[in-house]
N, C-alpha and C positions, 0 to 999 in steps of 0.2 A: 310540752313547753308552751306557755301562754304569753302572748304578746304584751298583755297588760302588766306583766311582771318586769318588763324591760322598759327603761326610759332613757331619754337622751343623755342624762348625766352618767348613767352606767356605761353607755356606749363611748362617751368621752374618756372615761377611765380605762375601758378595755382597749381603745385605740392607743392610748398612751402606754399602757402596760405591754402591749405587743411591740411597740417601738423600743421602750426603755429596758424591758426584761428585768425590772427591778421595782419593788414597792417604794423604796426610798427615793429613787430618781423620778418615779412617776409623781410622787407627792410634791417634790420640788418643782417639777415641770408644770403641774396643775395648781400649785400654790394652795394645797390642802394638806391636812395632817396624814401621817403614815397610818394611824388607826382608821382614818376615813377611807384610804385606799384599800386597806385590808378588808374592811367591811364591805366595800363595793365588790371586791374580788370574790368574797364569800357568796354574795347575792348572785353574781354572774355565774359562779360554779353551780349554784343551785338551779338557776334558770336553764343553763345549757346541759346540766347533768354531765359535766366534764370538768376536770381539774384546770384546764386551760393553760396554766403555767405551773411547773413543778420545780422544786429546788434540787439542783444538782451541784454539789459542792458549794461554792460561794455565789453561784449564779443561778438564774432561773431560765428554763427552756420551755418553749411552746410545746404543747401536746400536738399530735397529728391533727386533731380536730381544730385547734386554735390556728394551726398553720393553714388549714383549708379555708378558714373564714377571714384571715387577716386582711387580704386585699379588699374583700367586700366591705369589711368594717371601715377600712380607711377611706374607700371611695364614698361610702355613705356619709362619713364625717366631713369629707371635703365638700359634698353636696350641701350639707347643713351650713358649713362656713360660707359658701357662696351665697346661699339664701340670706344669711345673717348680714353679709356685707353688701347686699344689693341695695342700690339707691336709684331713684329716678334720675338723679344727676349727681355730679360731684363738684363741690366748690372748695378748692384748696385753701381759700382765704378763711373759711370758717370750719373746715373739717378738722377733726382731732383723731390722730392715729399714730401708733408707733410702727416703724418699719425696721425689721431686724436684718442685719447683714453679717455675713461671714467673709472676711477679707484679710489681707496682710496689713501689717503696720504701715507699709509703704503706700498702699492704696488709700488707707485712712488718712495719711498725711497729705497726699497729693490731691485726692478727690473729695473724700467724705467730710473733711474739716471745712472745706469750702462750701460743700452742700449744706452743712449744718448752719453756717453763717447766712447763706442765701435764704434758706427756709425760714429762718427767724424773721426775715423781712416779708417774704411773699406768702408764706403759709405757716404762720407761727404755731398752729396746732398740730402740724406734722413733725414728728420727732424721729431721730435715727438712733438705734442701739446697735453697736457693732461688737463682734467677737472675732478673735483671731481664727483664721482658717486652720483646720486640723483634720485628722483622719476620720472624724465623725461627721464632717461637713455634709457629705452626700446623704447620709442617713438623716441628718437634721433637716435638710431641704426636703427630702422625701416625706418626712413626717410632719412638715408644716411648722416646725419650731422656728425656722428662719425663713424670711421672705426672699432674700436674694443672696447669691454668691457672686463675688467678684474675684476672678482668678485668671491666670494665663489661659489662652484659648485651648491649648493642648490638654488642659486638665478639666475641661468641662464635661458634664454628663451628656451623652448623646441623646438620651430620651427626653430631655427638657429643652425649651427654647432659650435662645441667648442672643445678645447683640454686642458687637464690638464697641468698646468705650474709647480707648486710646492706645497708641503705640509708644514704646520707649526702648531705650537701650541702656547699656551699663557704662559707667565711667569710673575712674579711679580718683580717690581723694587722699589728701595728706594734710597734716597740720601746717599752717603757714610758717611755723618755726622749725619745721623738719630740716635738719642739716644734711640729710642724705639725698634729697632730690631737689632739682631746680624747677624750671617751668615745663620741662618735658620728662617723660618716663620711658626709659629704654627697656627692652626685654630683659637685658642683663640686670637692670635695677629691679624689675618686677620679680625676678627669681631670687635675687640676692636679699632683698629687704624682707622683713617680717610683716605678716599681714594680720589684720583683724577681720574675721569672717563671721557671718551670721549662721548660727547653729539652729536649724529649724526643727530638729528633733528626728528620732529614728523612724517615726511613723509617717513623716512627710517625704514626698519624692524629692530628689536632688533638684535645686533650682537651676535656672538657665545658665548662670555663671559657672556652676560646678560642672554641668554637662559639657560646656564649651571647653573648659580646661582639660577635662578628662579626654575629650576627643582629640586634643592636640598634644596629649601626653605631657602637660605642664603641671608640675608639682610645686605648690607654694610652701613657704615656711610660715606656719601659723603660730602667732604669738598669743592670741586670745580669741575666744569665741564669744560673741554677743548673742543674747536671746532673740534679737530682732534686727532687721536690716538698719532701721533708723538709729539704733544704738551704736552701730559701728562707728559713726561719725563722732559720737561722744567719747569713745575709747581712743580714737586716733589722736584727738587733740591733746597736746602736751607730750607726744612721743614721736619717735622716728618710724613708727609703723605706718603702713598704708592700708587702704581698704578699697574694695570694689563694690559699688552700690548703683542703684538706679539713677539715671541722669536727672529725671525730674525731681526726685527727692534730694539729690545732691545740690541742685540749684536753690531749693528752699532752705536747706540746712546751712548752706554757705552764707546766707544772709544773717544767720543767728550765731554761727560759730566761726572761729578763725580757720577756715579751710581753703585750700586751693584745689581746683578741679583739673585733673590731668587726663589726657587721651590715653586709653589703654593701649599697651604695645602688643596686645594679642587680639585675635578675632573672637568676639563674643556676639552670638546671634541676637538680633533685636527680637522683641516679642510684643504681643498685644494682650491687653487686659480686656476681659469681657464681662458683661453682666448677665447672670443666669437666674431664672425663676422657675417655679414649678408649673408644669403645663396646665394644671387645674386652675391656676390663677390668671390665665391669659385674659379673661373677660372682666376681671375686677377693675372698676374704674379708678380706684385710688392707686392700685398697683400700676396701671397704665400711665397715670399722670406722673408718678414718681419716676418711672422708667424714662419717659420722655424728658422729664426735668434733668435727670442725670446724663442722658445722651447729649442734650443741648449744652449742659455744663462742661462735659468732656470735650466738646468741640472747641471750647474757648480756653482750654488749658495751654 
């Protein structure tokens, strides 16, 4: 194996292939064509004299050799990324960069929408791209596809640093024209009335609300499932249904929709949302600046 047969572009493809285990997904991730990825894989196989990835059914799996070098390849690429991102100083007023986040629709509404508006003023070249948190989020953070995860503290990855952003609790909401509830909500009402709930999908863990209900052996009547927490409010309006959502989101949505906010008649544990990033990006000045920016913004929520 000769080193001059291997270049940085091939290592970039190899790192992505190891993470994605798919030629098509690697092409999408790197914004190159599938034939380009296939050609790079062929060159990598020739260089290492190993298949690296083999097709098994509809998926690709790493060979034992590829497994043995995966960590070293990724560490090498992270080193290159740190070198490429290095600057003598960082000026947010003139810098240009996208920061990618994985978070819930609730966090995007409460924090990131405000962050985007503030950045447009103080750092117009810094942009935010957000995707909904899902079962692949830990893998995407580890692979460098996303810069930050914002999630409840109990769901963070222990191997990477994090900082608490803000705390919140749950509250109940109803349409202002709901004929079944007044200004308060009793436990009898809560069990009797039909609910709109957020269905976060089978691959996501139960959210705090569901965990609290299960612990108290309380079963709700579900009238509808919304795909996201913020959509619960949209469905509740115009019906006699009720919903249980995050208090900070409810306060924002009640300014846009005819909603009344009600104290839950059950005990739901409060929770804290935290910001997490890959440990390899601790020294990145741009990442440090945006972290401090978000922490300060969260203090003022």
